[in-house]
ZAMARGU-4260 file (C-alpha; in steps of 0.2 Angstrom, whole numbers, plus 5000, padded with zeros to 4 digits):
<rodrens>
0) 4807/5205/5052 | 4799/5203/5069 | 4786/5215/5064 | 4782/5206/5048 | 4782/5189/5058
5) 4770/5197/5071 | 4758/5203/5057 | 4758/5186/5047 | 4755/5177/5064 | 4740/5188/5067
10) 4733/5184/5050 | 4736/5166/5052 | 4727/5165/5069 | 4713/5176/5061 | 4711/5163/5047
15) 4711/5149/5060 | 4698/5158/5070 | 4687/5162/5055 | 4689/5180/5057 | 4699/5183/5040
20) 4697/5178/5022 | 4710/5165/5018 | 4712/5171/5000 | 4715/5189/5006 | 4727/5184/5018
25) 4736/5173/5005 | 4737/5188/4994 | 4745/5199/5007 | 4758/5185/5010 | 4764/5186/4992
30) 4775/5200/4997 | 4784/5189/5010 | 4799/5179/5007 | 4793/5161/5003 | 4807/5152/5013
35) 4805/5163/5028 | 4786/5161/5028 | 4786/5143/5026 | 4798/5141/5041 | 4786/5152/5051
40) 4771/5141/5046 | 4780/5125/5050 | 4784/5132/5067 | 4767/5138/5070 | 4758/5122/5064
45) 4770/5111/5074 | 4767/5121/5090 | 4748/5119/5087 | 4751/5100/5085 | 4762/5099/5101
50) 4748/5108/5111 | 4735/5098/5103 | 4743/5082/5109 | 4747/5089/5126 | 4764/5097/5126
55) 4759/5109/5139 | 4777/5116/5143 | 4781/5132/5135 | 4799/5127/5133 | 4794/5114/5121
60) 4787/5126/5108 | 4796/5134/5094 | 4787/5150/5097 | 4785/5151/5116 | 4781/5170/5115
65) 4765/5165/5106 | 4760/5151/5118 | 4744/5160/5124 | 4738/5163/5106 | 4741/5145/5101
70) 4733/5137/5116 | 4716/5144/5111 | 4718/5139/5093 | 4724/5122/5097 | 4709/5117/5106
75) 4698/5121/5091 | 4708/5113/5077 | 4705/5096/5070 | 4720/5085/5073 | 4718/5076/5056
80) 4717/5093/5047 | 4732/5100/5057 | 4743/5085/5053 | 4739/5086/5034 | 4743/5104/5034
85) 4760/5101/5043 | 4764/5088/5029 | 4759/5100/5015 | 4769/5114/5022 | 4784/5103/5025
90) 4783/5097/5007 | 4782/5115/5001 | 4797/5119/5011 | 4807/5105/5004 | 4801/5111/4986
95) 4809/5128/4989 | 4825/5120/4995 | 4823/5122/5014 | 4824/5107/5025
</rodrens>
């Protein structure tokens, strides 16, 4: 599962940096358990939001092992878009029965 998380995270970051086609990444993600994927996405997006608003301590992140990756991406992401994505992923997670 850790290998899959790492792979999905790399794809997530590549999309965020414009290095990967989001449609191709979405197709690859179809093989991942939806509940687990949504949990990962929520964690990644919330970490980006925390960094975006100045939570600089690694212990405040859900994914402290990825703090270096998220720092660079957080600087480039639009806050309004980021918080809209958080809302959408939380809603999708509720829809599949994960809270």
